[in-house]
C-alpha positions, 0 to 999 in steps of 0.5 A: 115185679117181674120184668116183662118184654111186652104187656098183655095190654100191649097185644090186645091193642094191637091185635084191634090194629087196622095194618093198612093203616100203615101203607104210606104214599111214600114210604114201603111197610114190611110185614112180619107174621111168624104163623097162621092158625085156625084158631086159638086153643091154648090158654097159655100157648101162643098166648103173645099171638105170634100165630094168628087166627086164619079168619083175622089173617084173611081179613088183613090180606084182604085190606091190604090188598084193597089198599096197597101194592104188594111186592116182594122182596127181590123187588125190595132189594131191587129198588133201594140197591138202584134208588128206584120209586117204591110204587104208592101204597106199597108193603112186603108179606114176610114169615120168620122162623119157617112153620109149616101153617105158612104153607098150608094156612097162609100161603093159599090166602095169598096166591089166591090174592097173587101176593108175594111172600118170603119164609125165613127160615131157621134150618135146624127147625127144618132138619129136627122138626123142633121147637124153638126154646121158649115155645117148649117152655111155653108148652110146660108152663101150660101143661104142668101141675105144679104151681110154682117154679123157680128162675135159674138167674134168682131162685126166687119162687114164684107162683104159677097157679093162676093164667095171669101168673104163667103169662107174667112169669113167661115174659119175663123169661122171654125178657131174661134170656133174650138180652142174656149173652151167657145164658144158654136157653136149652140148659133153661128148657132142661131146668123148667122141664125138670121143676114142672115135671115134663118129661115129653111134648105133645106136639099141636099140628098147627102151632109146632109143626115146621116146613119140610125140604121137599116142600121148600124144594117143591116151591123152590121156583115158584113165583110168588114164594120165596125163601130165606134165611133165619140162621140155623139154630135161632141164636142171637147173633150179637151174642156169639164170636165170630165162628158162631156166627160164621157157622150159624149163617154158612150151615144155613145157607148151605142147607137151604141150597143142598137140601131145599135148592134154594140160592137165596141172598135173603136172611133176617136176624132172630129176634131182629132187635137193635141188641140182636144184630151189630156191623159185625154180624152185617160184615159176615153176612156180607162176606156171605153174599146176603144182600138183605137182611131185614129187622124186627124193629118198627118202622117204615121204609124209603129208597134210601133205607139200608137193605141190613137195617130194614123195618118191619111191622110185627102182626100179632 
């Protein structure tokens, strides 16, 4: 039986959630999005609904606006630092990675409702218009004509001759790679591409395009749009040496400043689960004057919460 990060049933159940039900009179909710697409057009790619369809996004935002009070992550930081009181039923909107659809599809909906939001940017994705390692593997599994695959770490042969099998193998790959400190994600991609006969990628406009430096600079002084760091290469920070952590943080923040005209104290951890950051990571972030770094751990926040342990609700 394959290890799975999360089951497909979990995502189906999450897709039925009314996210306004998380709003609380005495707590603050930070919602974690990745992207928005016009529609779901692939059988495998985006199977965990990291990118939600635009009509669902509109419905979620409409419901949140009706029932809650949106505040920026700047306001969240200020409230917690100064032990102020959060507005009743308050929430914040955040996006991780820096997909272009955050600006082309999500932003118009949010701006029309006067809702602030922040995009945490993985700067190498912007520099190279690069796909993440798992997005590349999803593409390969979707596109291949081959029916079997070996996982690099166990050499067992698995069938990928059905949609169900393909989703299972992807969940297994996600789980193993994200929990393996010594595994090179890029080498895993190379191995799987070779096995599945993939030598080039035909990128999808909405799933794969990242925002540009021109766009970031354009919105650098916008009242409702903010940007933060999300590392340079989207590596799990707790898996790295001190020098590698410093590089991932400093390179990201330096590029945001030099290329995007963004001087930010906001950051979010790549992957963001408990094993993906540490006291050492937090200490180094603080040395680079980062003041606020939310996790991807599910939960709500109070004005006594640690700004480097803030919880978020993932939206799928």
